[in-house]
N, C-alpha and C positions, 0 to 999 in steps of 0.2 A: 350745443348751441345755446345762445342766450335764453334765459327763462323770463317769464312775464314779471317776476318780482323786481321792483325798482327799475323798471324798463323805460327808456326814453328813446323813441324812434325819431331821429333827427330829420327824416324825410317828411314827417308830418308835423302838424301843429304840436307844440310842447304840451305834454300832459302834466297835470298837477297831482293826479292820484293814479297810482298804478292799478292794474286790473284786480289785484287782490285786496284793494281798499286801503292799504297802508299808505301813510303819507310818504312822499318822495323827498329826499333831501334837495333843498333848493340848489345846492351845488351841482347836482346832476342836470338840472334844467339849464343852469348857466353854462356848464360844460357842453351840453348838447347843442345849445344855440351857438356858442362860440365855434364849436367844431363844424357845424353846418356851414357857417360863413367861411371858414378857413380851408375846407376841403377843396374848394375851387382854386384857391391860390397856392396851395401847398401840394405838389404832386405826390409826395411821400406821406402816407398815413401817419407814420411816426412823427414827422415834422408838424403836421396839423395838430396832433394830440399835444405835443410839447407846447406849441403856441397857444392852444386853447386853455391849458392849465396854468399858464403864467399869471393871469389876473386873479386866479383863485389861490395863489401861493401853493399850488399842488406840486407834486414830485413825480416825474416820469420814472418808472422802474424798468420796464422792458416791453418788447413787442415780439409777437410770434405769429406764424401762420395759424389760421384757425378757420375751419369750415367743413362743409359736408362734401364739397366737390374737390377732387384732386387738382383740377385746373382753375378753381375759383379764386377770387381775389380776397377771400376772407382773411382777416387779421384780428388779433386781440392785443390790446395794450393794457398793461397794469399800471395804475397810478395810485398815489396816496393823496387823500384830501382830508382836510380838517372840516368836519361837518359843523354847522352852526350849533353852538352850545356844547360841543365836545372839545376837550383839550388835546386828545390824542388823535392824530390822523389815522384814517382807515383806508384799507385797500379797496379800490373799485376797479372794474374792468370796462374798457371801451372796446366795443366790437365793431368791426367793419364787416358787413355781411358779404357773402360770396359774390353778389352782383357788383360790389365795389361802390355802391351808391348809397346804401342805407347804413346808419350807425345806431348803436344802442349803448347806453351807459347803465351798468348794473352793479349792485353791491356784491361783495364777495360771498355773502351768504346765498346759498342756493345754486352756486356754480359747481362744476365738477371738482371733486376732491383733489385730483392731480393738479388742477390749475390753481386752486387755493393754496395747496401745500407748496407749490413752486414759488408763488408770490411771497408767502410767509418766510420761506427759506431765503429768498432773495433779500428781503428786508433784514433778516437776522444777520446775513453776511455783511450787508452794508453797515449795520450797526456795529458789528465786531471790528470792522476795519476803520471805524471812527468817522464815517462820513455823516453821521447824524448826531 
């Protein structure tokens, strides 16, 4: 499940500093706020994420089931965003929690290795086929 590092809970007021005290990329805040508004109008989580990353010039990579309950509504979407001051876009994960109501945006660092590796492999394949 999501970790507290670089975490934004869209069901609450936007946080500017994660629990570990590190600064959060402003793109996470913008994405979280956009996603919060779009979840009501986009019945599919994937569609809401795609719409939320458009103003950030982000790239949608994939979406998978993710959660602790087999019958939960948990999903995870991998996206690539260019953080302010960085030339190279980085992978971030957007989580829809099992209740289907709360979301969080988190950096790739600190996430399960299998999830990070899958996202990195996905990006490598896209680059090899020339989509980037």
